[in-house]
mmJSON file of the N, C-alpha and C atoms, coordinates in Angstrom:
{"data_MODEL":{"atom_site":{
"group_PDB":["ATOM","ATOM","ATOM","ATOM","ATOM","ATOM","ATOM","ATOM","ATOM","ATOM","ATOM","ATOM","ATOM","ATOM","ATOM","ATOM","ATOM","ATOM","ATOM","ATOM","ATOM","ATOM","ATOM","ATOM","ATOM","ATOM","ATOM","ATOM","ATOM","ATOM","ATOM","ATOM","ATOM","ATOM","ATOM","ATOM","ATOM","ATOM","ATOM","ATOM","ATOM","ATOM","ATOM","ATOM","ATOM","ATOM","ATOM","ATOM","ATOM","ATOM","ATOM","ATOM","ATOM","ATOM","ATOM","ATOM","ATOM","ATOM","ATOM","ATOM","ATOM","ATOM","ATOM","ATOM","ATOM","ATOM","ATOM","ATOM","ATOM","ATOM","ATOM","ATOM","ATOM","ATOM","ATOM","ATOM","ATOM","ATOM","ATOM","ATOM","ATOM","ATOM","ATOM","ATOM","ATOM","ATOM","ATOM","ATOM","ATOM","ATOM","ATOM","ATOM","ATOM","ATOM","ATOM","ATOM","ATOM","ATOM","ATOM","ATOM","ATOM","ATOM","ATOM","ATOM","ATOM","ATOM","ATOM","ATOM","ATOM","ATOM","ATOM","ATOM","ATOM","ATOM","ATOM","ATOM","ATOM","ATOM","ATOM","ATOM","ATOM","ATOM","ATOM","ATOM","ATOM","ATOM","ATOM","ATOM","ATOM","ATOM","ATOM","ATOM","ATOM","ATOM","ATOM","ATOM","ATOM","ATOM","ATOM","ATOM","ATOM","ATOM","ATOM","ATOM","ATOM","ATOM","ATOM","ATOM","ATOM","ATOM","ATOM","ATOM","ATOM","ATOM","ATOM","ATOM","ATOM","ATOM","ATOM","ATOM","ATOM","ATOM","ATOM","ATOM","ATOM","ATOM","ATOM","ATOM","ATOM","ATOM","ATOM","ATOM","ATOM","ATOM","ATOM","ATOM","ATOM","ATOM","ATOM","ATOM","ATOM","ATOM","ATOM","ATOM","ATOM","ATOM","ATOM","ATOM","ATOM","ATOM","ATOM","ATOM","ATOM","ATOM","ATOM","ATOM","ATOM","ATOM","ATOM","ATOM","ATOM","ATOM","ATOM","ATOM","ATOM","ATOM","ATOM","ATOM","ATOM","ATOM","ATOM","ATOM","ATOM","ATOM","ATOM","ATOM","ATOM","ATOM","ATOM","ATOM","ATOM","ATOM","ATOM","ATOM","ATOM","ATOM","ATOM","ATOM"],
"id":[1,2,3,4,5,6,7,8,9,10,11,12,13,14,15,16,17,18,19,20,21,22,23,24,25,26,27,28,29,30,31,32,33,34,35,36,37,38,39,40,41,42,43,44,45,46,47,48,49,50,51,52,53,54,55,56,57,58,59,60,61,62,63,64,65,66,67,68,69,70,71,72,73,74,75,76,77,78,79,80,81,82,83,84,85,86,87,88,89,90,91,92,93,94,95,96,97,98,99,100,101,102,103,104,105,106,107,108,109,110,111,112,113,114,115,116,117,118,119,120,121,122,123,124,125,126,127,128,129,130,131,132,133,134,135,136,137,138,139,140,141,142,143,144,145,146,147,148,149,150,151,152,153,154,155,156,157,158,159,160,161,162,163,164,165,166,167,168,169,170,171,172,173,174,175,176,177,178,179,180,181,182,183,184,185,186,187,188,189,190,191,192,193,194,195,196,197,198,199,200,201,202,203,204,205,206,207,208,209,210,211,212,213,214,215,216,217,218,219,220,221,222,223,224,225,226,227,228],
"type_symbol":["N","C","C","N","C","C","N","C","C","N","C","C","N","C","C","N","C","C","N","C","C","N","C","C","N","C","C","N","C","C","N","C","C","N","C","C","N","C","C","N","C","C","N","C","C","N","C","C","N","C","C","N","C","C","N","C","C","N","C","C","N","C","C","N","C","C","N","C","C","N","C","C","N","C","C","N","C","C","N","C","C","N","C","C","N","C","C","N","C","C","N","C","C","N","C","C","N","C","C","N","C","C","N","C","C","N","C","C","N","C","C","N","C","C","N","C","C","N","C","C","N","C","C","N","C","C","N","C","C","N","C","C","N","C","C","N","C","C","N","C","C","N","C","C","N","C","C","N","C","C","N","C","C","N","C","C","N","C","C","N","C","C","N","C","C","N","C","C","N","C","C","N","C","C","N","C","C","N","C","C","N","C","C","N","C","C","N","C","C","N","C","C","N","C","C","N","C","C","N","C","C","N","C","C","N","C","C","N","C","C","N","C","C","N","C","C","N","C","C","N","C","C","N","C","C","N","C","C"],
"label_atom_id":["N","CA","C","N","CA","C","N","CA","C","N","CA","C","N","CA","C","N","CA","C","N","CA","C","N","CA","C","N","CA","C","N","CA","C","N","CA","C","N","CA","C","N","CA","C","N","CA","C","N","CA","C","N","CA","C","N","CA","C","N","CA","C","N","CA","C","N","CA","C","N","CA","C","N","CA","C","N","CA","C","N","CA","C","N","CA","C","N","CA","C","N","CA","C","N","CA","C","N","CA","C","N","CA","C","N","CA","C","N","CA","C","N","CA","C","N","CA","C","N","CA","C","N","CA","C","N","CA","C","N","CA","C","N","CA","C","N","CA","C","N","CA","C","N","CA","C","N","CA","C","N","CA","C","N","CA","C","N","CA","C","N","CA","C","N","CA","C","N","CA","C","N","CA","C","N","CA","C","N","CA","C","N","CA","C","N","CA","C","N","CA","C","N","CA","C","N","CA","C","N","CA","C","N","CA","C","N","CA","C","N","CA","C","N","CA","C","N","CA","C","N","CA","C","N","CA","C","N","CA","C","N","CA","C","N","CA","C","N","CA","C","N","CA","C","N","CA","C","N","CA","C","N","CA","C","N","CA","C","N","CA","C","N","CA","C"],
"label_alt_id":[null,null,null,null,null,null,null,null,null,null,null,null,null,null,null,null,null,null,null,null,null,null,null,null,null,null,null,null,null,null,null,null,null,null,null,null,null,null,null,null,null,null,null,null,null,null,null,null,null,null,null,null,null,null,null,null,null,null,null,null,null,null,null,null,null,null,null,null,null,null,null,null,null,null,null,null,null,null,null,null,null,null,null,null,null,null,null,null,null,null,null,null,null,null,null,null,null,null,null,null,null,null,null,null,null,null,null,null,null,null,null,null,null,null,null,null,null,null,null,null,null,null,null,null,null,null,null,null,null,null,null,null,null,null,null,null,null,null,null,null,null,null,null,null,null,null,null,null,null,null,null,null,null,null,null,null,null,null,null,null,null,null,null,null,null,null,null,null,null,null,null,null,null,null,null,null,null,null,null,null,null,null,null,null,null,null,null,null,null,null,null,null,null,null,null,null,null,null,null,null,null,null,null,null,null,null,null,null,null,null,null,null,null,null,null,null,null,null,null,null,null,null,null,null,null,null,null,null],
"label_comp_id":["MET","MET","MET","ASN","ASN","ASN","ASP","ASP","ASP","LYS","LYS","LYS","PRO","PRO","PRO","LEU","LEU","LEU","LYS","LYS","LYS","ILE","ILE","ILE","ASP","ASP","ASP","MET","MET","MET","HIS","HIS","HIS","LEU","LEU","LEU","HIS","HIS","HIS","SER","SER","SER","SER","SER","SER","GLY","GLY","GLY","ILE","ILE","ILE","SER","SER","SER","ILE","ILE","ILE","CYS","CYS","CYS","SER","SER","SER","ARG","ARG","ARG","VAL","VAL","VAL","SER","SER","SER","TYR","TYR","TYR","LYS","LYS","LYS","ARG","ARG","ARG","LEU","LEU","LEU","ILE","ILE","ILE","ASP","ASP","ASP","GLU","GLU","GLU","LYS","LYS","LYS","LEU","LEU","LEU","ALA","ALA","ALA","GLN","GLN","GLN","GLY","GLY","GLY","TYR","TYR","TYR","ASP","ASP","ASP","GLY","GLY","GLY","GLY","GLY","GLY","VAL","VAL","VAL","LEU","LEU","LEU","THR","THR","THR","ASN","ASN","ASN","HIS","HIS","HIS","CYS","CYS","CYS","ASP","ASP","ASP","ARG","ARG","ARG","GLY","GLY","GLY","TYR","TYR","TYR","TYR","TYR","TYR","GLU","GLU","GLU","PRO","PRO","PRO","PRO","PRO","PRO","LEU","LEU","LEU","HIS","HIS","HIS","PRO","PRO","PRO","ASP","ASP","ASP","PHE","PHE","PHE","ALA","ALA","ALA","ARG","ARG","ARG","ARG","ARG","ARG","PHE","PHE","PHE","VAL","VAL","VAL","ASP","ASP","ASP","GLU","GLU","GLU","TYR","TYR","TYR","GLU","GLU","GLU","ASN","ASN","ASN","ALA","ALA","ALA","LYS","LYS","LYS","ALA","ALA","ALA","TYR","TYR","TYR","ALA","ALA","ALA","ASP","ASP","ASP","ASP","ASP","ASP"],
"label_asym_id":["A","A","A","A","A","A","A","A","A","A","A","A","A","A","A","A","A","A","A","A","A","A","A","A","A","A","A","A","A","A","A","A","A","A","A","A","A","A","A","A","A","A","A","A","A","A","A","A","A","A","A","A","A","A","A","A","A","A","A","A","A","A","A","A","A","A","A","A","A","A","A","A","A","A","A","A","A","A","A","A","A","A","A","A","A","A","A","A","A","A","A","A","A","A","A","A","A","A","A","A","A","A","A","A","A","A","A","A","A","A","A","A","A","A","A","A","A","A","A","A","A","A","A","A","A","A","A","A","A","A","A","A","A","A","A","A","A","A","A","A","A","A","A","A","A","A","A","A","A","A","A","A","A","A","A","A","A","A","A","A","A","A","A","A","A","A","A","A","A","A","A","A","A","A","A","A","A","A","A","A","A","A","A","A","A","A","A","A","A","A","A","A","A","A","A","A","A","A","A","A","A","A","A","A","A","A","A","A","A","A","A","A","A","A","A","A","A","A","A","A","A","A","A","A","A","A","A","A"],
"label_entity_id":["1","1","1","1","1","1","1","1","1","1","1","1","1","1","1","1","1","1","1","1","1","1","1","1","1","1","1","1","1","1","1","1","1","1","1","1","1","1","1","1","1","1","1","1","1","1","1","1","1","1","1","1","1","1","1","1","1","1","1","1","1","1","1","1","1","1","1","1","1","1","1","1","1","1","1","1","1","1","1","1","1","1","1","1","1","1","1","1","1","1","1","1","1","1","1","1","1","1","1","1","1","1","1","1","1","1","1","1","1","1","1","1","1","1","1","1","1","1","1","1","1","1","1","1","1","1","1","1","1","1","1","1","1","1","1","1","1","1","1","1","1","1","1","1","1","1","1","1","1","1","1","1","1","1","1","1","1","1","1","1","1","1","1","1","1","1","1","1","1","1","1","1","1","1","1","1","1","1","1","1","1","1","1","1","1","1","1","1","1","1","1","1","1","1","1","1","1","1","1","1","1","1","1","1","1","1","1","1","1","1","1","1","1","1","1","1","1","1","1","1","1","1","1","1","1","1","1","1"],
"label_seq_id":[1,1,1,2,2,2,3,3,3,4,4,4,5,5,5,6,6,6,7,7,7,8,8,8,9,9,9,10,10,10,11,11,11,12,12,12,13,13,13,14,14,14,15,15,15,16,16,16,17,17,17,18,18,18,19,19,19,20,20,20,21,21,21,22,22,22,23,23,23,24,24,24,25,25,25,26,26,26,27,27,27,28,28,28,29,29,29,30,30,30,31,31,31,32,32,32,33,33,33,34,34,34,35,35,35,36,36,36,37,37,37,38,38,38,39,39,39,40,40,40,41,41,41,42,42,42,43,43,43,44,44,44,45,45,45,46,46,46,47,47,47,48,48,48,49,49,49,50,50,50,51,51,51,52,52,52,53,53,53,54,54,54,55,55,55,56,56,56,57,57,57,58,58,58,59,59,59,60,60,60,61,61,61,62,62,62,63,63,63,64,64,64,65,65,65,66,66,66,67,67,67,68,68,68,69,69,69,70,70,70,71,71,71,72,72,72,73,73,73,74,74,74,75,75,75,76,76,76],
"pdbx_PDB_ins_code":[null,null,null,null,null,null,null,null,null,null,null,null,null,null,null,null,null,null,null,null,null,null,null,null,null,null,null,null,null,null,null,null,null,null,null,null,null,null,null,null,null,null,null,null,null,null,null,null,null,null,null,null,null,null,null,null,null,null,null,null,null,null,null,null,null,null,null,null,null,null,null,null,null,null,null,null,null,null,null,null,null,null,null,null,null,null,null,null,null,null,null,null,null,null,null,null,null,null,null,null,null,null,null,null,null,null,null,null,null,null,null,null,null,null,null,null,null,null,null,null,null,null,null,null,null,null,null,null,null,null,null,null,null,null,null,null,null,null,null,null,null,null,null,null,null,null,null,null,null,null,null,null,null,null,null,null,null,null,null,null,null,null,null,null,null,null,null,null,null,null,null,null,null,null,null,null,null,null,null,null,null,null,null,null,null,null,null,null,null,null,null,null,null,null,null,null,null,null,null,null,null,null,null,null,null,null,null,null,null,null,null,null,null,null,null,null,null,null,null,null,null,null,null,null,null,null,null,null],
"Cartn_x":[0.832,-0.077,0.979,0.367,1.298,0.926,1.754,1.177,1.446,1.851,1.946,0.67,0.621,-0.724,-1.056,-2.46,-2.555,-2.411,-2.043,-2.014,-3.117,-4.393,-5.425,-5.714,-5.823,-6.292,-7.78,-8.348,-9.84,-10.63,-10.113,-10.818,-10.349,-10.796,-10.403,-11.432,-11.182,-11.981,-11.467,-12.394,-11.829,-12.529,-11.771,-12.166,-13.463,-13.911,-14.99,-16.408,-16.17,-17.514,-17.374,-16.287,-16.152,-15.254,-15.894,-15.279,-14.316,-13.989,-12.687,-11.352,-11.65,-10.568,-9.957,-8.709,-8.215,-7.57,-8.017,-7.187,-8.107,-7.996,-9.006,-8.673,-9.68,-9.513,-8.352,-7.914,-6.932,-5.311,-5.341,-4.136,-3.984,-5.208,-5.273,-4.783,-5.488,-5.213,-3.585,-3.144,-1.691,-0.954,-1.059,-0.149,-0.442,-1.506,-1.646,-0.688,-0.812,0.068,1.321,1.777,3.294,3.649,2.575,2.995,3.081,2.773,2.689,1.45,0.307,-0.946,-1.49,-2.12,-2.744,-4.288,-4.802,-6.112,-6.644,-7.98,-8.234,-10.005,-10.428,-12.056,-12.265,-12.964,-13.532,-14.601,-14.673,-15.555,-16.019,-16.54,-16.924,-18.102,-18.17,-19.228,-20.787,-21.871,-23.061,-23.964,-23.835,-24.308,-25.36,-26.405,-27.414,-26.915,-25.537,-25.07,-24.483,-24.391,-23.71,-24.505,-25.993,-26.862,-28.161,-29.027,-30.223,-31.15,-32.079,-33.028,-33.622,-33.977,-34.606,-33.568,-32.179,-31.136,-30.389,-31.18,-30.529,-30.446,-31.188,-31.054,-29.796,-29.506,-28.486,-27.137,-27.072,-26.09,-25.767,-26.861,-26.709,-25.931,-26.228,-25.944,-24.438,-23.926,-22.614,-21.811,-22.236,-21.546,-21.351,-22.19,-22.179,-21.203,-21.369,-20.277,-18.781,-18.494,-17.174,-16.811,-17.556,-17.12,-16.791,-17.667,-17.518,-16.227,-15.941,-15.071,-13.625,-13.675,-12.366,-12.058,-13.128,-12.943,-12.3,-13.09,-12.605,-11.002,-10.71,-9.31,-8.203,-8.699,-7.981,-7.745,-8.945,-8.992,-7.661,-7.758,-6.802,-5.387],
"Cartn_y":[-1.151,0.107,0.976,2.262,3.657,4.457,4.799,5.711,7.259,7.45,9.144,9.502,10.881,11.307,12.123,12.149,12.621,14.224,14.713,15.943,16.45,17.268,17.445,18.96,19.639,21.144,21.018,21.628,21.521,22.545,23.317,24.612,25.253,24.605,24.965,25.513,26.476,27.083,27.113,26.689,26.537,27.695,28.174,29.301,29.085,27.74,27.381,27.923,27.914,28.456,29.741,29.5,30.603,31.688,32.868,34.173,34.617,34.068,34.458,33.889,32.872,31.93,32.204,32.035,32.628,31.173,30.172,28.671,27.588,27.108,25.839,24.643,23.886,22.64,21.763,21.876,21.071,21.507,22.724,23.62,23.302,23.425,23.516,21.973,21.057,19.622,19.405,19.772,19.745,20.275,21.632,22.123,21.553,21.161,20.463,19.203,18.383,17.141,17.502,18.503,18.846,19.366,19.998,20.25,19.229,18.007,17.017,16.608,17.171,16.868,15.705,14.969,13.562,13.76,15.069,15.266,16.722,17.027,18.359,18.448,19.332,19.547,20.789,20.584,21.608,22.232,23.491,24.187,25.484,25.15,26.288,26.984,28.247,29.069,28.77,28.672,28.82,29.838,31.034,32.263,32.784,33.53,34.101,35.007,35.619,36.665,35.919,34.843,34.105,34.036,34.022,33.713,34.375,34.52,35.092,33.737,34.085,32.871,31.956,32.682,31.519,30.657,31.093,30.14,29.313,29.387,28.235,26.991,26.353,24.815,24.746,25.75,25.777,25.92,26.851,26.967,25.766,25.127,24.026,22.751,22.792,21.632,22.064,23.233,23.745,23.5,23.79,23.552,21.892,21.159,19.742,19.195,19.716,19.321,19.668,20.757,21.194,20.24,20.028,18.776,17.599,17.162,15.464,15.729,16.69,16.944,16.895,17.695,17.805,16.414,15.688,14.374,13.414,13.403,12.621,12.714,14.084,14.453,14.032,14.235,13.743,12.311,11.472,10.2,9.535,10.326,9.645,10.07],
"Cartn_z":[0.081,-0.106,0.075,-0.673,-0.733,0.332,1.214,2.058,1.747,0.426,0.108,-0.055,0.822,0.619,-0.631,-1.194,-2.383,-2.537,-3.553,-3.755,-4.702,-4.099,-4.824,-4.681,-5.684,-5.751,-5.889,-4.583,-4.348,-5.115,-5.768,-6.204,-7.635,-8.792,-10.064,-11.088,-11.704,-12.673,-14.251,-15.073,-16.498,-17.531,-18.308,-18.918,-19.993,-20.183,-21.009,-20.246,-18.929,-18.237,-17.428,-16.642,-15.452,-16.264,-16.17,-16.78,-15.88,-14.735,-13.836,-14.402,-15.174,-15.612,-16.944,-17.317,-18.676,-19.108,-18.43,-18.625,-19.325,-20.105,-20.665,-19.84,-19.678,-18.783,-19.495,-20.58,-20.928,-20.6,-20.703,-20.018,-18.411,-17.93,-16.444,-15.924,-16.533,-16.384,-16.597,-17.867,-18.084,-16.922,-16.457,-15.795,-14.239,-13.967,-12.636,-12.629,-13.577,-13.583,-13.738,-14.423,-14.64,-12.947,-12.168,-10.919,-9.919,-10.423,-9.359,-8.802,-9.188,-8.46,-8.946,-8.113,-8.44,-8.817,-8.535,-9.082,-8.664,-9.173,-8.971,-9.046,-8.409,-8.314,-9.047,-10.17,-11.071,-10.374,-10.204,-9.418,-10.308,-11.394,-12.206,-11.477,-11.804,-11.669,-12.217,-11.622,-12.107,-11.596,-12.23,-11.596,-12.662,-11.996,-12.776,-13.791,-13.477,-14.085,-15.507,-15.786,-16.957,-17.979,-17.713,-18.643,-18.453,-19.333,-19.182,-18.648,-17.982,-17.61,-18.506,-19.573,-20.603,-21.177,-20.95,-21.53,-20.548,-19.485,-18.347,-18.848,-19.459,-20.035,-20.836,-21.774,-22.645,-21.762,-20.608,-20.136,-19.107,-18.6,-17.815,-18.611,-20.023,-20.807,-20.992,-21.336,-21.256,-20.181,-19.058,-17.687,-17.556,-17.672,-17.697,-18.832,-19.951,-21.048,-20.593,-20.136,-19.84,-18.779,-17.72,-16.916,-17.469,-18.205,-18.795,-19.805,-20.589,-21.385,-20.57,-19.574,-18.691,-18.11,-17.554,-17.123,-17.817,-19.307,-20.194,-20.509,-20.706,-20.921,-19.911,-18.37,-17.426,-17.354,-17.856,-17.708,-18.813,-19.623,-20.881,-20.417],
"occupancy":[1.0,1.0,1.0,1.0,1.0,1.0,1.0,1.0,1.0,1.0,1.0,1.0,1.0,1.0,1.0,1.0,1.0,1.0,1.0,1.0,1.0,1.0,1.0,1.0,1.0,1.0,1.0,1.0,1.0,1.0,1.0,1.0,1.0,1.0,1.0,1.0,1.0,1.0,1.0,1.0,1.0,1.0,1.0,1.0,1.0,1.0,1.0,1.0,1.0,1.0,1.0,1.0,1.0,1.0,1.0,1.0,1.0,1.0,1.0,1.0,1.0,1.0,1.0,1.0,1.0,1.0,1.0,1.0,1.0,1.0,1.0,1.0,1.0,1.0,1.0,1.0,1.0,1.0,1.0,1.0,1.0,1.0,1.0,1.0,1.0,1.0,1.0,1.0,1.0,1.0,1.0,1.0,1.0,1.0,1.0,1.0,1.0,1.0,1.0,1.0,1.0,1.0,1.0,1.0,1.0,1.0,1.0,1.0,1.0,1.0,1.0,1.0,1.0,1.0,1.0,1.0,1.0,1.0,1.0,1.0,1.0,1.0,1.0,1.0,1.0,1.0,1.0,1.0,1.0,1.0,1.0,1.0,1.0,1.0,1.0,1.0,1.0,1.0,1.0,1.0,1.0,1.0,1.0,1.0,1.0,1.0,1.0,1.0,1.0,1.0,1.0,1.0,1.0,1.0,1.0,1.0,1.0,1.0,1.0,1.0,1.0,1.0,1.0,1.0,1.0,1.0,1.0,1.0,1.0,1.0,1.0,1.0,1.0,1.0,1.0,1.0,1.0,1.0,1.0,1.0,1.0,1.0,1.0,1.0,1.0,1.0,1.0,1.0,1.0,1.0,1.0,1.0,1.0,1.0,1.0,1.0,1.0,1.0,1.0,1.0,1.0,1.0,1.0,1.0,1.0,1.0,1.0,1.0,1.0,1.0,1.0,1.0,1.0,1.0,1.0,1.0,1.0,1.0,1.0,1.0,1.0,1.0,1.0,1.0,1.0,1.0,1.0,1.0],
"B_iso_or_equiv":[0.0,0.0,0.0,0.0,0.0,0.0,0.0,0.0,0.0,0.0,0.0,0.0,0.0,0.0,0.0,0.0,0.0,0.0,0.0,0.0,0.0,0.0,0.0,0.0,0.0,0.0,0.0,0.0,0.0,0.0,0.0,0.0,0.0,0.0,0.0,0.0,0.0,0.0,0.0,0.0,0.0,0.0,0.0,0.0,0.0,0.0,0.0,0.0,0.0,0.0,0.0,0.0,0.0,0.0,0.0,0.0,0.0,0.0,0.0,0.0,0.0,0.0,0.0,0.0,0.0,0.0,0.0,0.0,0.0,0.0,0.0,0.0,0.0,0.0,0.0,0.0,0.0,0.0,0.0,0.0,0.0,0.0,0.0,0.0,0.0,0.0,0.0,0.0,0.0,0.0,0.0,0.0,0.0,0.0,0.0,0.0,0.0,0.0,0.0,0.0,0.0,0.0,0.0,0.0,0.0,0.0,0.0,0.0,0.0,0.0,0.0,0.0,0.0,0.0,0.0,0.0,0.0,0.0,0.0,0.0,0.0,0.0,0.0,0.0,0.0,0.0,0.0,0.0,0.0,0.0,0.0,0.0,0.0,0.0,0.0,0.0,0.0,0.0,0.0,0.0,0.0,0.0,0.0,0.0,0.0,0.0,0.0,0.0,0.0,0.0,0.0,0.0,0.0,0.0,0.0,0.0,0.0,0.0,0.0,0.0,0.0,0.0,0.0,0.0,0.0,0.0,0.0,0.0,0.0,0.0,0.0,0.0,0.0,0.0,0.0,0.0,0.0,0.0,0.0,0.0,0.0,0.0,0.0,0.0,0.0,0.0,0.0,0.0,0.0,0.0,0.0,0.0,0.0,0.0,0.0,0.0,0.0,0.0,0.0,0.0,0.0,0.0,0.0,0.0,0.0,0.0,0.0,0.0,0.0,0.0,0.0,0.0,0.0,0.0,0.0,0.0,0.0,0.0,0.0,0.0,0.0,0.0,0.0,0.0,0.0,0.0,0.0,0.0],
"pdbx_formal_charge":[null,null,null,null,null,null,null,null,null,null,null,null,null,null,null,null,null,null,null,null,null,null,null,null,null,null,null,null,null,null,null,null,null,null,null,null,null,null,null,null,null,null,null,null,null,null,null,null,null,null,null,null,null,null,null,null,null,null,null,null,null,null,null,null,null,null,null,null,null,null,null,null,null,null,null,null,null,null,null,null,null,null,null,null,null,null,null,null,null,null,null,null,null,null,null,null,null,null,null,null,null,null,null,null,null,null,null,null,null,null,null,null,null,null,null,null,null,null,null,null,null,null,null,null,null,null,null,null,null,null,null,null,null,null,null,null,null,null,null,null,null,null,null,null,null,null,null,null,null,null,null,null,null,null,null,null,null,null,null,null,null,null,null,null,null,null,null,null,null,null,null,null,null,null,null,null,null,null,null,null,null,null,null,null,null,null,null,null,null,null,null,null,null,null,null,null,null,null,null,null,null,null,null,null,null,null,null,null,null,null,null,null,null,null,null,null,null,null,null,null,null,null,null,null,null,null,null,null],
"auth_seq_id":[1,1,1,2,2,2,3,3,3,4,4,4,5,5,5,6,6,6,7,7,7,8,8,8,9,9,9,10,10,10,11,11,11,12,12,12,13,13,13,14,14,14,15,15,15,16,16,16,17,17,17,18,18,18,19,19,19,20,20,20,21,21,21,22,22,22,23,23,23,24,24,24,25,25,25,26,26,26,27,27,27,28,28,28,29,29,29,30,30,30,31,31,31,32,32,32,33,33,33,34,34,34,35,35,35,36,36,36,37,37,37,38,38,38,39,39,39,40,40,40,41,41,41,42,42,42,43,43,43,44,44,44,45,45,45,46,46,46,47,47,47,48,48,48,49,49,49,50,50,50,51,51,51,52,52,52,53,53,53,54,54,54,55,55,55,56,56,56,57,57,57,58,58,58,59,59,59,60,60,60,61,61,61,62,62,62,63,63,63,64,64,64,65,65,65,66,66,66,67,67,67,68,68,68,69,69,69,70,70,70,71,71,71,72,72,72,73,73,73,74,74,74,75,75,75,76,76,76],
"auth_comp_id":["MET","MET","MET","ASN","ASN","ASN","ASP","ASP","ASP","LYS","LYS","LYS","PRO","PRO","PRO","LEU","LEU","LEU","LYS","LYS","LYS","ILE","ILE","ILE","ASP","ASP","ASP","MET","MET","MET","HIS","HIS","HIS","LEU","LEU","LEU","HIS","HIS","HIS","SER","SER","SER","SER","SER","SER","GLY","GLY","GLY","ILE","ILE","ILE","SER","SER","SER","ILE","ILE","ILE","CYS","CYS","CYS","SER","SER","SER","ARG","ARG","ARG","VAL","VAL","VAL","SER","SER","SER","TYR","TYR","TYR","LYS","LYS","LYS","ARG","ARG","ARG","LEU","LEU","LEU","ILE","ILE","ILE","ASP","ASP","ASP","GLU","GLU","GLU","LYS","LYS","LYS","LEU","LEU","LEU","ALA","ALA","ALA","GLN","GLN","GLN","GLY","GLY","GLY","TYR","TYR","TYR","ASP","ASP","ASP","GLY","GLY","GLY","GLY","GLY","GLY","VAL","VAL","VAL","LEU","LEU","LEU","THR","THR","THR","ASN","ASN","ASN","HIS","HIS","HIS","CYS","CYS","CYS","ASP","ASP","ASP","ARG","ARG","ARG","GLY","GLY","GLY","TYR","TYR","TYR","TYR","TYR","TYR","GLU","GLU","GLU","PRO","PRO","PRO","PRO","PRO","PRO","LEU","LEU","LEU","HIS","HIS","HIS","PRO","PRO","PRO","ASP","ASP","ASP","PHE","PHE","PHE","ALA","ALA","ALA","ARG","ARG","ARG","ARG","ARG","ARG","PHE","PHE","PHE","VAL","VAL","VAL","ASP","ASP","ASP","GLU","GLU","GLU","TYR","TYR","TYR","GLU","GLU","GLU","ASN","ASN","ASN","ALA","ALA","ALA","LYS","LYS","LYS","ALA","ALA","ALA","TYR","TYR","TYR","ALA","ALA","ALA","ASP","ASP","ASP","ASP","ASP","ASP"],
"auth_asym_id":["A","A","A","A","A","A","A","A","A","A","A","A","A","A","A","A","A","A","A","A","A","A","A","A","A","A","A","A","A","A","A","A","A","A","A","A","A","A","A","A","A","A","A","A","A","A","A","A","A","A","A","A","A","A","A","A","A","A","A","A","A","A","A","A","A","A","A","A","A","A","A","A","A","A","A","A","A","A","A","A","A","A","A","A","A","A","A","A","A","A","A","A","A","A","A","A","A","A","A","A","A","A","A","A","A","A","A","A","A","A","A","A","A","A","A","A","A","A","A","A","A","A","A","A","A","A","A","A","A","A","A","A","A","A","A","A","A","A","A","A","A","A","A","A","A","A","A","A","A","A","A","A","A","A","A","A","A","A","A","A","A","A","A","A","A","A","A","A","A","A","A","A","A","A","A","A","A","A","A","A","A","A","A","A","A","A","A","A","A","A","A","A","A","A","A","A","A","A","A","A","A","A","A","A","A","A","A","A","A","A","A","A","A","A","A","A","A","A","A","A","A","A","A","A","A","A","A","A"],
"auth_atom_id":["N","CA","C","N","CA","C","N","CA","C","N","CA","C","N","CA","C","N","CA","C","N","CA","C","N","CA","C","N","CA","C","N","CA","C","N","CA","C","N","CA","C","N","CA","C","N","CA","C","N","CA","C","N","CA","C","N","CA","C","N","CA","C","N","CA","C","N","CA","C","N","CA","C","N","CA","C","N","CA","C","N","CA","C","N","CA","C","N","CA","C","N","CA","C","N","CA","C","N","CA","C","N","CA","C","N","CA","C","N","CA","C","N","CA","C","N","CA","C","N","CA","C","N","CA","C","N","CA","C","N","CA","C","N","CA","C","N","CA","C","N","CA","C","N","CA","C","N","CA","C","N","CA","C","N","CA","C","N","CA","C","N","CA","C","N","CA","C","N","CA","C","N","CA","C","N","CA","C","N","CA","C","N","CA","C","N","CA","C","N","CA","C","N","CA","C","N","CA","C","N","CA","C","N","CA","C","N","CA","C","N","CA","C","N","CA","C","N","CA","C","N","CA","C","N","CA","C","N","CA","C","N","CA","C","N","CA","C","N","CA","C","N","CA","C","N","CA","C","N","CA","C","N","CA","C","N","CA","C","N","CA","C","N","CA","C"],
"pdbx_PDB_model_num":[1,1,1,1,1,1,1,1,1,1,1,1,1,1,1,1,1,1,1,1,1,1,1,1,1,1,1,1,1,1,1,1,1,1,1,1,1,1,1,1,1,1,1,1,1,1,1,1,1,1,1,1,1,1,1,1,1,1,1,1,1,1,1,1,1,1,1,1,1,1,1,1,1,1,1,1,1,1,1,1,1,1,1,1,1,1,1,1,1,1,1,1,1,1,1,1,1,1,1,1,1,1,1,1,1,1,1,1,1,1,1,1,1,1,1,1,1,1,1,1,1,1,1,1,1,1,1,1,1,1,1,1,1,1,1,1,1,1,1,1,1,1,1,1,1,1,1,1,1,1,1,1,1,1,1,1,1,1,1,1,1,1,1,1,1,1,1,1,1,1,1,1,1,1,1,1,1,1,1,1,1,1,1,1,1,1,1,1,1,1,1,1,1,1,1,1,1,1,1,1,1,1,1,1,1,1,1,1,1,1,1,1,1,1,1,1,1,1,1,1,1,1,1,1,1,1,1,1]
}}}
C-alpha cells in the first residue's frame, strides 16, 4: 500500500464556463499534472449573471459538457 498522501487542488475554474478563468480545462489539467498533482476539483461558477433566465437549460448543458470533457481528457 502506498502511504504517500494525495495532492489534490480542491478549487479549479476553467475558461469554458467561468469568466474569472483564462485557462482551458486542457491546459489546467496539463499544468496541474506537471506540478505533481494527483487530481483536482472543477468548481466552475453557475451564476445568474452568466446567462439570461430563458437560456438556463443551454448554460446547464454547457456546464455539464465542460465537466464531462475535462474528465475524459484527464482520464486519458
